[in-house]
C-alpha positions as CSV (number, residue, x, y, z in Angstrom):
1,M,-18.4,15.4,23.0
2,A,-15.2,13.6,23.9
3,D,-13.4,15.4,20.9
4,Y,-14.6,18.8,21.9
5,V,-12.1,21.0,23.7
6,I,-13.7,23.7,26.0
7,D,-12.1,27.1,25.6
8,I,-14.2,29.7,27.4
9,E,-12.5,32.7,25.9
10,A,-12.9,31.3,22.3
11,E,-16.6,30.4,23.1
12,N,-17.4,33.8,24.3
13,K,-15.9,35.3,21.2
14,E,-18.0,32.9,19.0
15,I,-21.2,33.8,21.0
16,R,-20.7,37.5,20.4
17,K,-20.0,36.8,16.7
18,R,-23.2,34.7,16.3
19,Y,-25.2,37.4,18.2
20,R,-24.0,40.1,15.8
21,A,-24.9,37.9,12.8
22,L,-28.4,37.5,14.3
23,L,-28.8,41.3,14.6
24,R,-27.8,41.7,10.9
25,A,-30.5,39.2,10.0
26,C,-33.1,41.1,12.0
27,K,-32.1,44.5,10.7
28,P,-34.7,44.7,7.9
29,T,-37.6,44.4,10.4
30,L,-36.1,46.3,13.4
31,Q,-38.0,49.3,14.7
32,K,-37.2,51.7,17.6
33,G,-36.6,49.9,20.8
34,D,-36.5,46.4,19.2
35,K,-32.7,46.0,19.4
36,Q,-32.9,46.6,23.2
37,E,-35.7,44.0,23.6
38,I,-33.7,41.4,21.6
39,R,-30.6,42.2,23.7
40,K,-32.6,41.8,26.9
41,A,-33.8,38.4,25.7
42,F,-30.3,37.3,24.6
43,D,-28.8,38.3,28.0
44,L,-31.5,36.3,29.8
45,A,-31.0,33.2,27.6
46,L,-27.2,33.5,28.0
47,E,-27.5,33.6,31.8
48,S,-30.2,30.8,31.9
49,H,-28.2,28.4,29.7
50,K,-24.7,29.3,31.0
51,D,-23.9,25.9,32.5
52,M,-25.7,23.9,29.7
53,R,-24.0,22.2,26.7
54,R,-25.3,20.4,23.6
55,K,-24.5,16.8,22.7
56,S,-21.6,18.1,20.6
57,G,-20.1,19.8,23.7
58,E,-20.8,23.3,22.4
59,P,-22.5,25.9,24.6
60,Y,-26.2,25.5,24.6
61,I,-26.8,29.2,23.8
62,Y,-25.6,28.5,20.2
63,H,-29.0,26.7,19.7
64,P,-31.4,29.5,20.6
65,I,-29.3,32.0,18.6
66,A,-29.5,29.7,15.6
67,V,-33.2,29.2,16.0
68,A,-33.7,33.0,16.2
69,Q,-31.6,33.5,13.1
70,I,-33.6,30.9,11.1
71,A,-36.8,32.6,12.2
72,A,-35.5,36.0,11.1
73,E,-33.5,35.1,8.0
74,E,-35.3,32.1,6.5
75,I,-38.9,32.7,7.7
76,G,-38.9,36.5,7.9
77,L,-40.4,36.8,11.4
78,G,-40.2,40.0,13.5
79,T,-38.9,41.1,16.8
80,T,-41.5,39.3,19.0
81,S,-40.6,36.0,17.3
82,I,-36.9,36.6,17.7
83,V,-37.3,37.2,21.4
84,C,-39.4,34.1,21.7
85,S,-36.9,32.0,19.7
86,L,-34.1,33.1,22.1
87,L,-36.2,32.2,25.1
88,H,-38.0,29.1,23.7
89,D,-36.2,26.6,26.1
90,V,-35.7,28.7,29.3
91,V,-39.0,27.7,31.0
92,E,-38.6,24.0,30.3
93,D,-34.9,23.8,31.0
94,T,-34.3,26.3,33.8
95,S,-35.9,27.6,37.0
96,L,-37.5,30.5,35.2
97,T,-41.3,30.6,35.1
98,L,-43.9,32.0,32.7
99,E,-44.7,34.6,35.2
100,D,-41.0,35.7,35.1
101,I,-41.2,35.9,31.3
102,E,-44.5,37.9,31.4
103,A,-43.1,40.4,33.9
104,Q,-40.1,41.1,31.7
105,F,-41.5,40.8,28.2
106,G,-45.3,41.0,28.4
107,K,-48.2,38.7,27.9
108,K,-47.8,38.1,24.2
109,V,-44.3,36.7,24.5
110,A,-45.3,34.7,27.6
111,K,-48.2,33.1,25.7
112,I,-46.0,32.1,22.7
113,I,-43.3,30.7,25.1
114,D,-46.1,28.7,26.9
115,G,-47.2,27.3,23.5
116,L,-43.6,26.3,22.7
117,T,-43.1,24.7,26.1
118,K,-46.3,22.6,25.8
119,I,-45.3,21.1,22.4
120,S,-41.6,20.7,23.2
121,G,-39.9,17.3,23.6
122,V,-39.6,14.3,21.3
123,F,-42.9,12.5,20.7
124,D,-43.2,8.8,20.5
125,P,-44.2,8.2,16.8
126,N,-46.0,5.0,17.6
127,S,-48.4,6.2,20.3
128,S,-51.6,8.1,20.6
129,M,-49.6,10.5,22.9
130,Q,-47.9,11.9,19.8
131,A,-51.2,12.4,18.2
132,E,-52.5,14.3,21.2
133,N,-49.4,16.4,21.3
134,F,-49.7,17.2,17.6
135,R,-53.3,18.2,18.3
136,K,-52.1,20.6,21.0
137,M,-49.5,22.0,18.5
138,L,-52.3,22.7,16.0
139,L,-54.4,24.3,18.7
140,T,-51.5,26.8,19.1
141,L,-51.5,27.3,15.3
142,A,-55.1,28.3,15.4
143,D,-54.3,30.7,18.3
144,D,-50.9,32.1,17.2
145,V,-49.1,30.8,14.1
146,R,-45.8,32.1,15.3
147,V,-45.6,29.2,17.8
148,I,-45.5,26.7,14.9
149,L,-43.1,28.8,12.8
150,I,-40.6,29.0,15.7
151,K,-41.1,25.3,16.4
152,L,-40.2,24.6,12.7
153,A,-37.1,26.8,13.1
154,D,-36.2,24.8,16.2
155,R,-36.7,21.5,14.5
156,L,-34.7,22.6,11.4
157,H,-31.7,23.5,13.6
158,N,-31.9,20.3,15.5
159,M,-31.9,18.3,12.3
160,R,-28.9,20.3,11.0
161,T,-26.9,19.4,14.2
162,M,-28.1,15.8,14.8
163,E,-24.8,14.0,14.1
164,F,-23.9,13.8,17.8
165,M,-27.1,12.0,18.8
166,A,-27.5,8.3,19.4
167,R,-28.6,6.4,16.3
168,H,-32.0,5.4,17.7
169,K,-32.7,9.0,18.5
170,Q,-31.6,10.1,15.1
171,L,-34.1,7.7,13.5
172,K,-36.9,8.6,15.8
173,I,-36.5,12.4,15.2
174,A,-35.9,12.0,11.5
175,S,-39.0,9.9,11.0
176,E,-41.1,12.3,13.0
177,T,-39.7,15.2,10.9
178,S,-40.6,13.6,7.6
179,Y,-44.0,12.5,8.8
180,L,-45.2,15.7,10.4
181,Y,-42.9,18.7,10.3
182,A,-42.0,18.6,6.6
183,P,-45.7,18.4,5.5
184,L,-46.6,21.2,8.0
185,A,-43.8,23.4,6.5
186,H,-45.2,22.6,3.1
187,R,-48.8,23.6,4.1
188,L,-47.5,26.9,5.6
189,G,-45.7,27.7,2.3
190,L,-42.1,27.2,3.6
191,Y,-40.9,25.3,0.6
192,A,-37.2,25.7,1.2
193,I,-37.5,24.6,4.8
194,K,-39.8,21.7,3.8
195,S,-37.2,20.5,1.2
196,E,-34.3,20.7,3.6
197,L,-36.3,18.9,6.4
198,E,-37.0,16.1,3.9
199,D,-33.4,15.9,2.7
200,L,-32.1,15.8,6.3
201,S,-34.6,13.2,7.3
202,M,-33.5,11.0,4.4
203,K,-29.9,11.5,5.3
204,Y,-30.6,9.6,8.6
205,T,-33.4,7.2,7.6
206,D,-31.8,6.1,4.2
207,P,-28.2,7.3,4.3
208,D,-27.0,5.0,1.4
209,T,-29.5,6.4,-1.1
210,Y,-29.0,9.9,0.1
211,K,-25.2,9.7,-0.4
212,F,-25.7,8.0,-3.8
213,I,-27.9,10.8,-5.2
214,A,-25.8,13.6,-3.6
215,K,-22.7,12.1,-5.3
216,K,-24.4,11.9,-8.6
217,L,-25.6,15.5,-8.4
218,N,-22.1,16.6,-7.5
219,E,-20.6,14.7,-10.5
220,K,-23.0,16.5,-12.9
221,K,-22.8,19.9,-11.2
222,A,-20.4,21.6,-13.8
223,E,-22.3,20.2,-16.8
224,R,-25.6,21.3,-15.2
225,E,-24.3,24.9,-14.6
226,R,-23.1,25.2,-18.2
227,F,-26.5,24.0,-19.5
228,I,-28.4,26.5,-17.3
229,S,-26.2,29.4,-18.4
230,N,-26.8,28.6,-22.1
231,F,-30.5,28.1,-21.5
232,I,-31.1,31.5,-19.7
233,A,-28.9,33.7,-21.9
234,P,-31.4,34.2,-24.8
235,I,-34.3,34.8,-22.3
236,N,-32.3,37.4,-20.5
237,E,-31.5,39.2,-23.8
238,I,-35.2,39.5,-24.8
239,L,-36.2,40.6,-21.3
240,I,-33.6,43.4,-21.3
241,E,-34.8,44.4,-24.8
242,Q,-38.4,44.7,-23.7
243,G,-37.5,46.6,-20.5
244,I,-38.7,43.8,-18.1
245,K,-36.7,43.8,-14.9
246,A,-36.2,40.2,-13.8
247,E,-33.7,37.8,-12.2
248,I,-33.2,34.3,-13.8
249,Y,-31.3,31.5,-12.1
250,G,-31.2,27.7,-12.0
251,R,-32.3,25.9,-8.8
252,P,-31.3,22.2,-8.2
253,K,-34.1,19.9,-7.1
254,S,-33.9,18.4,-3.6
255,I,-32.4,14.9,-3.1
256,H,-35.7,13.7,-1.6
257,S,-37.8,14.9,-4.5
258,I,-35.4,13.2,-7.0
259,W,-35.6,10.0,-5.0
260,N,-39.4,10.3,-4.9
261,K,-39.4,10.5,-8.7
262,M,-37.1,7.6,-9.1
263,R,-39.2,5.5,-6.7
264,K,-42.6,6.4,-8.2
265,K,-41.6,6.0,-11.8
266,S,-39.2,3.0,-11.1
267,I,-36.4,4.7,-13.0
268,P,-32.7,5.1,-12.4
269,F,-31.1,8.4,-11.6
270,E,-29.9,8.9,-15.2
271,E,-33.5,8.9,-16.4
272,V,-34.7,11.7,-14.1
273,Y,-34.7,14.7,-16.6
274,D,-35.7,17.5,-14.2
275,L,-32.8,17.6,-11.8
276,F,-33.2,21.4,-11.7
277,A,-35.7,24.1,-12.4
278,I,-35.2,27.6,-14.0
279,R,-36.7,30.4,-11.9
280,V,-37.7,33.8,-13.3
281,I,-38.3,36.5,-10.6
282,I,-40.0,39.6,-12.1
283,D,-39.7,43.0,-10.4
284,S,-43.3,44.1,-10.9
285,E,-46.0,46.4,-9.4
286,Y,-48.8,44.4,-7.8
287,E,-51.5,45.6,-10.3
288,K,-49.4,44.4,-13.2
289,E,-48.2,41.1,-11.8
290,K,-50.5,38.7,-13.7
291,T,-50.0,40.5,-17.1
292,E,-46.2,40.5,-16.7
293,C,-46.0,36.8,-15.6
294,W,-47.9,35.8,-18.8
295,K,-45.8,38.1,-20.9
296,V,-42.6,36.4,-19.7
297,Y,-44.3,33.0,-20.3
298,S,-45.0,34.1,-23.9
299,I,-41.3,35.1,-24.4
300,I,-40.0,31.8,-23.0
301,T,-42.5,29.6,-25.0
302,D,-41.6,31.5,-28.2
303,L,-38.0,30.5,-27.6
304,Y,-38.6,27.0,-26.4
305,R,-41.4,24.6,-27.3
306,P,-43.7,24.1,-24.3
307,N,-45.4,20.8,-23.2
308,P,-49.1,21.9,-22.9
309,D,-49.9,19.1,-20.4
310,R,-47.3,20.5,-17.9
311,L,-48.7,24.1,-17.6
312,R,-49.7,24.9,-14.0
313,D,-51.4,28.3,-13.4
314,W,-51.2,29.2,-9.7
315,V,-51.2,32.9,-10.6
316,S,-54.9,33.0,-11.5
317,T,-55.9,30.5,-8.7
318,P,-53.2,30.5,-5.9
319,K,-52.7,27.4,-3.7
320,G,-54.4,27.2,-0.3
321,N,-51.1,28.1,1.4
322,G,-50.8,31.3,-0.6
323,Y,-48.3,30.0,-3.2
324,E,-48.5,31.9,-6.6
325,S,-46.5,31.0,-9.7
326,L,-46.7,30.0,-13.3
327,H,-45.0,26.6,-14.0
328,T,-44.3,25.3,-17.5
329,T,-42.1,22.6,-19.0
330,V,-40.2,23.4,-22.2
331,M,-37.9,21.6,-24.6
332,G,-34.3,22.8,-24.2
333,P,-31.8,23.4,-27.0
334,K,-30.5,19.8,-26.7
335,G,-33.9,18.1,-26.6
336,Q,-34.0,18.0,-22.8
337,W,-37.2,18.9,-20.9
338,V,-36.7,21.9,-18.5
339,E,-39.1,23.1,-15.8
340,V,-39.5,26.9,-15.7
341,Q,-41.1,28.8,-12.8
342,I,-42.3,32.4,-13.4
343,R,-43.2,34.6,-10.4
344,T,-42.9,38.2,-9.1
345,K,-40.7,39.3,-6.2
346,R,-43.8,39.4,-3.9
347,M,-44.8,35.9,-5.0
348,N,-41.3,34.6,-4.5
349,E,-41.2,36.0,-1.0
350,I,-44.4,34.2,-0.2
351,A,-43.1,31.0,-1.8
352,E,-39.9,31.2,0.3
353,K,-41.2,32.5,3.6
354,G,-44.7,31.3,3.5
355,F,-47.1,32.6,6.1
356,A,-44.9,35.4,7.4
357,A,-44.7,36.9,3.9
358,H,-48.4,36.2,3.3
359,W,-49.2,38.1,6.5
360,K,-47.0,41.0,5.3
361,Y,-48.8,41.4,2.0
362,K,-52.3,40.6,3.3
363,E,-53.6,44.2,3.1
364,S,-52.8,44.5,-0.6
365,N,-53.7,41.0,-1.6
366,S,-57.3,39.7,-1.6
367,D,-56.1,36.1,-1.4
368,N,-56.8,34.6,1.9
369,G,-56.1,30.9,1.4
370,L,-54.0,30.5,4.5
371,D,-56.5,32.3,6.6
372,Q,-59.2,29.9,5.3
373,W,-56.9,26.9,6.0
374,I,-56.2,28.0,9.6
375,Q,-60.0,28.5,10.0
376,K,-60.4,24.9,8.8
377,V,-57.9,23.8,11.5
378,R,-60.0,25.6,14.1
379,D,-63.2,23.8,12.8
380,I,-61.5,20.4,12.9
381,L,-60.1,21.0,16.4
382,G,-63.5,22.1,17.5
383,S,-64.5,18.4,17.5
384,P,-63.0,17.2,20.8
385,E,-64.6,13.8,20.6
386,Q,-62.5,12.7,17.6
387,N,-60.0,10.0,18.3
388,A,-56.5,11.5,18.3
389,L,-55.0,9.0,15.9
390,D,-57.8,9.5,13.5
391,F,-57.3,13.2,13.7
392,L,-53.6,12.9,13.0
393,D,-54.1,10.6,10.0
394,D,-56.8,12.8,8.5
395,F,-54.8,16.0,9.1
396,K,-51.5,14.5,7.8
397,M,-53.3,13.3,4.6
398,N,-54.6,16.8,3.9
399,L,-51.3,18.6,4.6
400,F,-49.6,17.3,1.4
401,S,-52.5,16.9,-0.9
402,D,-52.7,18.8,-4.1
403,E,-55.7,21.1,-4.6
404,I,-58.6,21.2,-7.0
405,F,-60.9,24.2,-7.5
406,I,-64.7,23.6,-7.5
407,F,-67.5,26.1,-8.3
408,T,-70.8,26.4,-6.5
409,P,-73.9,27.1,-8.7
410,K,-73.4,30.8,-8.0
411,G,-69.8,30.8,-9.1
412,T,-68.1,30.8,-5.7
413,L,-64.7,29.0,-5.8
414,I,-64.1,26.3,-3.2
415,Q,-60.7,24.7,-2.7
416,L,-60.6,20.9,-1.9
417,P,-57.8,18.3,-1.8
418,N,-57.3,16.2,-5.0
419,G,-59.5,13.1,-4.8
420,A,-62.3,14.9,-2.9
421,T,-65.8,13.7,-3.5
422,A,-69.2,15.3,-3.8
423,L,-69.8,14.6,-0.1
424,D,-66.5,16.3,0.8
425,F,-67.8,19.4,-1.1
426,A,-71.1,19.3,0.8
427,F,-69.4,19.3,4.2
428,E,-67.1,22.1,3.0
429,I,-70.1,24.2,2.3
430,H,-71.7,23.5,5.7
431,S,-71.8,20.6,8.2
432,D,-75.6,20.4,8.0
433,I,-75.6,20.3,4.2
434,G,-73.1,17.4,4.4
435,A,-75.0,15.5,7.0
436,T,-78.3,15.6,4.9
437,C,-76.7,15.2,1.5
438,I,-78.3,12.5,-0.7
439,G,-76.7,13.3,-4.0
440,A,-75.2,16.0,-6.2
441,K,-75.3,17.5,-9.7
442,V,-71.9,17.9,-11.2
443,N,-72.0,20.0,-14.3
444,H,-75.8,19.5,-14.3
445,K,-75.4,15.7,-14.3
446,L,-76.7,13.6,-11.3
447,V,-73.9,11.7,-9.5
448,P,-73.7,9.7,-6.2
449,L,-72.1,11.0,-3.0
450,S,-68.9,9.1,-3.7
451,H,-68.3,10.8,-7.1
452,H,-64.7,12.1,-7.4
453,L,-64.6,15.7,-8.4
454,Q,-62.4,17.2,-11.1
455,N,-60.7,20.6,-11.3
456,G,-63.2,23.2,-12.5
457,D,-66.4,21.1,-11.8
458,Q,-69.6,23.0,-10.9
459,V,-71.4,21.2,-8.1
460,E,-74.9,21.5,-6.8
461,I,-75.8,19.6,-3.6
462,I,-79.1,17.8,-3.1
463,T,-80.3,17.2,0.4
464,S,-83.1,15.5,2.2
465,N,-84.2,16.0,5.8
466,K,-84.6,12.2,6.0
467,Q,-80.9,11.7,5.5
468,T,-78.4,11.1,8.3
469,P,-74.6,10.4,8.2
470,K,-73.7,6.7,7.4
471,E,-70.7,4.8,8.6
472,D,-69.7,3.8,5.0
473,W,-69.3,7.5,4.2
474,L,-66.0,7.3,6.0
475,N,-64.8,4.9,3.2
476,F,-64.8,7.5,0.5
477,V,-64.6,11.0,2.0
478,V,-61.0,12.5,2.1
479,T,-61.1,15.8,3.9
480,A,-60.4,16.0,7.6
481,K,-63.4,18.2,8.1
482,A,-65.8,15.7,6.6
483,K,-64.4,12.8,8.5
484,S,-64.5,14.7,11.7
485,K,-68.1,15.7,11.3
486,I,-69.2,12.2,10.2
487,R,-67.5,10.6,13.2
488,S,-69.0,13.1,15.5
489,S,-72.5,12.5,14.2
490,L,-72.1,8.7,14.3
491,K,-70.9,8.9,17.9
492,E,-73.9,11.0,18.8
493,E,-76.3,8.6,17.1
494,K,-74.6,5.7,18.8
495,R,-75.1,7.5,22.1
496,K,-78.8,7.9,21.5
497,I,-79.2,4.3,20.5
498,A,-77.3,3.3,23.6
499,E,-79.8,5.3,25.7
500,E,-82.6,3.3,24.2
501,G,-80.7,0.1,24.8
502,K,-80.3,1.1,28.5
503,E,-84.0,1.4,28.9
504,I,-84.6,-1.9,27.1
505,L,-82.0,-3.7,29.3
506,E,-83.5,-2.3,32.4
507,R,-86.9,-3.7,31.5
508,K,-85.4,-7.1,30.4
509,L,-83.5,-7.4,33.7
510,K,-86.7,-6.6,35.6
511,S,-88.5,-9.4,33.8
512,L,-85.7,-11.7,34.8
513,K,-85.8,-10.4,38.4
514,I,-82.3,-9.1,38.2
515,T,-81.5,-5.9,40.1
516,Y,-80.5,-3.0,37.8
517,N,-77.5,-1.4,39.3
518,T,-74.0,-0.4,38.3
519,D,-72.4,-3.5,39.7
520,N,-74.6,-5.8,37.8
521,I,-74.3,-3.8,34.6
522,N,-70.5,-4.0,34.8
523,K,-70.8,-7.8,35.4
524,I,-73.1,-8.2,32.3
525,A,-70.7,-6.1,30.2
526,N,-67.8,-8.3,31.3
527,Y,-69.8,-11.5,30.7
528,F,-70.5,-10.4,27.0
529,K,-67.0,-9.1,26.6
530,F,-67.9,-5.4,26.0
531,P,-65.4,-2.8,27.0
532,S,-67.9,-0.4,28.5
533,S,-71.5,-0.2,29.6
534,Q,-72.3,2.0,26.6
535,E,-71.2,-0.8,24.2
536,L,-73.5,-3.1,26.1
537,F,-76.5,-0.8,25.8
538,F,-75.8,-0.2,22.1
539,N,-75.7,-3.9,21.4
540,V,-78.9,-4.5,23.4
541,A,-80.7,-1.8,21.3
542,K,-79.4,-3.4,18.1
543,G,-80.7,-6.8,19.2
544,S,-77.3,-8.5,19.5
545,I,-78.2,-9.5,23.1
546,D,-81.6,-11.1,23.5
547,I,-83.6,-12.3,26.4
548,K,-82.2,-15.8,26.0
549,S,-78.7,-14.6,26.3
550,L,-79.6,-12.6,29.4
551,R,-81.3,-15.7,30.9
552,E,-78.2,-17.7,30.4
553,Y,-76.2,-14.9,32.1
554,A,-78.7,-14.8,35.0
555,A,-78.4,-18.6,35.5
556,S,-74.6,-18.4,35.6
557,E,-74.5,-15.4,37.9
558,K,-77.4,-16.3,40.2
559,I,-78.2,-12.7,41.0
560,H,-82.0,-12.8,40.7
561,E,-83.8,-10.1,42.4
562,H,-86.0,-11.3,45.2
563,N,-89.3,-9.8,44.5
564,N,-92.4,-11.2,46.2
565,N,-94.9,-8.6,44.9
566,Q,-98.1,-10.4,43.6
567,F,-100.0,-9.3,40.6
568,S,-103.3,-8.0,41.9
569,S,-105.3,-7.2,38.8
570,H,-107.1,-9.6,36.4
571,I,-104.7,-8.6,33.6
572,S,-101.6,-9.2,35.7
573,G,-102.9,-12.6,36.6
574,L,-103.5,-13.4,33.0
575,V,-100.0,-12.4,32.0
576,E,-98.6,-14.6,34.7
577,K,-100.7,-17.5,33.6
578,I,-99.6,-17.1,30.0
579,N,-95.9,-16.7,31.0
580,K,-96.0,-19.9,32.9
581,K,-96.9,-21.9,29.8
582,E,-94.3,-23.2,27.3
583,N,-91.2,-22.1,29.1
584,E,-92.8,-18.7,29.9
585,T,-92.8,-17.6,26.2
586,I,-95.4,-17.2,23.6
587,L,-94.4,-19.1,20.5
588,I,-95.5,-17.1,17.4
589,G,-96.4,-19.2,14.5
590,D,-97.0,-22.4,16.5
591,D,-100.7,-23.2,16.0
592,L,-100.6,-25.9,18.7
593,Q,-100.3,-23.1,21.3
594,K,-103.8,-21.7,20.5
595,V,-102.9,-18.3,21.8
596,D,-104.9,-15.5,20.2
597,Y,-102.5,-12.8,18.9
598,T,-102.2,-10.4,16.0
599,L,-99.1,-8.7,14.5
600,A,-98.9,-5.0,15.3
601,P,-99.3,-2.8,12.2
602,C,-97.1,-0.1,13.7
603,C,-93.9,-2.1,13.2
604,N,-94.9,-5.2,11.1
605,P,-92.7,-7.8,12.8
606,I,-91.5,-10.8,10.8
607,P,-89.8,-14.0,11.8
608,G,-86.3,-13.3,12.9
609,D,-87.1,-10.0,14.6
610,D,-86.7,-9.7,18.4
611,I,-90.3,-9.4,19.6
612,F,-92.5,-9.1,22.7
613,G,-96.3,-9.4,23.3
614,F,-98.5,-6.7,24.7
615,L,-101.8,-7.6,26.3
616,T,-104.4,-5.0,25.1
617,V,-107.7,-4.2,26.8
618,N,-109.9,-5.0,23.7
619,D,-107.7,-6.6,21.0
620,G,-106.0,-9.4,22.8
621,I,-102.3,-9.8,22.4
622,K,-100.4,-7.6,20.0
623,I,-96.9,-8.7,18.9
624,H,-94.4,-5.9,18.5
625,R,-90.8,-5.7,17.4
626,T,-88.6,-4.6,20.3
627,S,-87.4,-1.8,18.1
628,C,-90.9,-0.7,17.4
629,P,-91.5,3.1,17.7
630,N,-94.1,2.4,20.4
631,A,-92.0,-0.2,22.3
632,S,-90.4,2.2,24.8
633,K,-93.7,3.8,25.7
634,L,-95.5,0.4,26.2
635,M,-92.7,-1.1,28.2
636,A,-92.2,2.0,30.4
637,N,-95.9,2.6,31.2
638,Y,-97.4,-0.9,31.1
639,G,-94.5,-3.2,32.1
640,Y,-97.0,-5.6,33.8
641,R,-98.8,-6.2,30.5
642,I,-95.6,-7.2,28.6
643,L,-95.4,-10.8,27.5
644,K,-92.3,-12.7,26.5
645,A,-92.6,-13.9,22.9
646,Q,-90.4,-15.6,20.2
647,W,-90.9,-17.1,16.8
648,S,-91.6,-20.8,16.6
649,S,-88.9,-22.8,14.9
650,S,-91.6,-25.1,13.4
651,Q,-93.9,-22.3,12.2
652,I,-95.9,-23.0,9.0
653,E,-94.9,-21.4,5.8
654,T,-96.6,-18.0,5.6
655,S,-95.8,-14.4,4.6
656,F,-95.5,-11.2,6.7
657,L,-96.1,-7.6,5.7
658,T,-93.1,-5.2,6.0
659,G,-91.9,-2.0,4.4
660,I,-88.8,-1.2,2.3
661,R,-87.6,2.4,1.7
662,I,-85.4,3.0,-1.4
663,I,-83.5,6.1,-2.4
664,G,-81.5,6.6,-5.6
665,I,-80.9,8.7,-8.7
666,D,-84.1,8.9,-10.8
667,D,-83.7,7.2,-14.2
668,V,-85.9,5.8,-16.9
669,G,-87.0,2.3,-16.1
670,L,-85.8,2.3,-12.5
671,V,-89.2,1.3,-11.1
672,N,-89.4,-1.5,-13.6
673,K,-85.9,-2.8,-12.5
674,L,-87.0,-2.7,-8.8
675,T,-90.3,-4.5,-9.4
676,T,-88.5,-7.1,-11.5
677,V,-86.1,-8.0,-8.7
678,I,-88.9,-8.1,-6.1
679,S,-91.6,-9.9,-8.0
680,Q,-89.7,-12.1,-10.5
681,E,-86.4,-12.9,-8.8
682,F,-87.6,-13.1,-5.2
683,K,-91.2,-14.1,-5.9
684,V,-92.4,-11.6,-3.4
685,N,-95.9,-10.0,-3.5
686,I,-96.0,-6.2,-3.5
687,R,-98.8,-4.9,-1.3
688,S,-98.4,-1.2,-2.1
689,L,-95.9,1.1,-3.9
690,S,-95.4,4.9,-3.2
691,I,-92.8,6.8,-5.2
692,S,-91.7,10.5,-5.5
693,S,-89.0,12.3,-7.3
694,N,-87.3,15.6,-6.3
695,Q,-84.5,17.2,-8.3
696,G,-83.6,13.9,-9.9
697,I,-83.6,11.9,-6.7
698,F,-86.0,9.0,-6.5
699,E,-87.6,8.0,-3.1
700,G,-89.9,5.0,-2.9
701,D,-91.7,3.2,-0.1
702,I,-92.8,-0.4,-0.9
703,M,-94.9,-2.7,1.3
704,V,-94.1,-6.4,0.6
705,H,-95.0,-9.8,2.0
706,I,-91.8,-11.5,3.3
707,N,-91.2,-15.0,4.8
708,N,-88.7,-14.0,7.5
709,L,-85.8,-11.6,8.4
710,D,-83.2,-13.6,6.3
711,H,-85.5,-13.3,3.3
712,L,-85.9,-9.6,3.9
713,D,-82.1,-9.1,4.3
714,D,-81.4,-11.0,1.0
715,L,-83.9,-8.8,-0.8
716,I,-82.5,-5.6,0.6
717,N,-78.9,-6.6,-0.4
718,R,-80.0,-7.5,-3.9
719,L,-81.9,-4.2,-4.3
720,K,-78.7,-2.3,-3.3
721,L,-77.0,-3.8,-6.4
722,V,-79.5,-2.1,-8.8
723,S,-77.7,0.6,-10.7
724,G,-78.4,4.1,-9.4
725,I,-79.7,3.0,-6.0
726,T,-77.9,4.7,-3.1
727,S,-79.9,3.4,0.0
728,V,-82.2,0.5,0.8
729,T,-83.6,0.3,4.3
730,R,-86.5,-1.3,6.2
731,Y,-89.0,1.0,7.6
732,E,-91.5,0.6,10.4
733,S,-95.0,1.3,9.1
734,E,-97.2,1.9,6.0
735,N,-98.9,4.7,7.9
């Protein structure tokens, strides 16, 4: 700013000049009354920012005029967006309120300005706050996409004029731009803006490489232009002969894309062959577009030999952001590979101006990829429980991903990011289908959930009402929608388990004569180093905290509840008598104790399980797992008949009945493989075996005699290694 000399008269002249340039840019979209509305917004912005200057020393009004011009000229937005661009900083930087804006320009403009104000400011790229702000920005996208488009115009002008900022701010803004704004521009179809944002980011984050590539491109410029001229001359000649109206020109690749190629392929600048692309823009009626694109493709490939592996047809199946074009790579006259892009004027406008052009052509074009994508954004944002940073990572990953096209059994086309799995496809169809998915048929062949889909696959999803989302699913799904729904389901499941844990803990504390209240729960959570009471309840339900641990806590805290109530019934007296023996605990498997008990068939406890005893009226003591389906009911209604029990460390070698549930892809010899592992490898006796097969998915329930919990865990882990098996779990009962 020190070098800038303020000359008010010259500045006013420059402001008028820039305003007239803005009006010229708006002219194609202006309707009656629009010019007056833009003038009113310009006058208000000029008055509001009259005493403000940019870091360069220039009048601040230069910035909103430039943003409005980018919105009009480079994105193709209309009058409402021009007005909002001129006013985008007035609420944040001046005393004007949204009510003032609404009074002068109406609700629509005020709403967009509100969205722009909420997402303004530089985010901290290392904090969750940025992720939350980005979520807010995407909420505005789902509401009115113009907020994001104007924000991109704002960011582009800031990047173009960042040389006067401090170095640390340059790095911060450039990093944020390449991480979020460039991918967002890409997803909205603004390829020119995306490329410029990437180049400008690189200019500040890696200035040496940027200058090196820019210098090399400049050195080769004359040679490149001669080559392009010679390449397109024969194509032009044939197009004119055949009466095809088209414009052909060469377009240099961006510095960032050239650097990406050098980095990914580990090659020097000299070995990057596609430093430019040839673009053919056909003047065609909408109904004839596809035919004429392929006709031009035929002309070019007759002249130059094509590389069949490099053909990309986005005319038949447009990208999710609306992009349509035929891409091919052909051998030039000097043996050099040349990329050629063939598209119509309409397609080119969508490619250059993204969503704004897509919206313009929406009535005449059945493609609604961008509408579907914005609907996906709404779906993802509809899960408020998702961690903001997880959301940001998932969303960022899906912004830049290439797409594949998958068919349902009825022929419906589904777009997914490259690398998507069968499970991603299931969630894309419907959340409930994804949550209950146990397998899929890809091109009529059974595959597991983690199977990576290929372009053109036909996929049929197989579900089971016994299936629920698993944590390991997050290791292989790639779409933001799938991850969001899985996390949401797991969180809900954890909440339910925590509720059970809360009831279990309440009963355990009562048996230890510890008062159940918020203060004590917080103390217990701190004692076991859990961040919240919910984590405590969850771990209690999972058996991570047993009665012994709580007894140790009680001893250390000395917060026993003083309860002088006496057991009055015969059963209560018997319970008390038993509990006084052997440290108040029944030792299961210790013959010296001579306690008459049986193992409950409803849950089949085995050594290693967390257990309790229940004194029945006619059958003596029944030993249950604390996770038994009946445990909650017994403890809640008959707490005075609950006995503390644990497995004896010196128990005699014996076996215990338990159940294993196995799910997998049905295959010849699968049952034989399973029984070989159980009977021969582990020397385990099989009590019963029940199997069923549905649409190629095998489900089996096996009752086996096991020594203890470790023995069972080892067997389950080994069975999981059998080819085709997708799930092995313990289940409660053979009934």
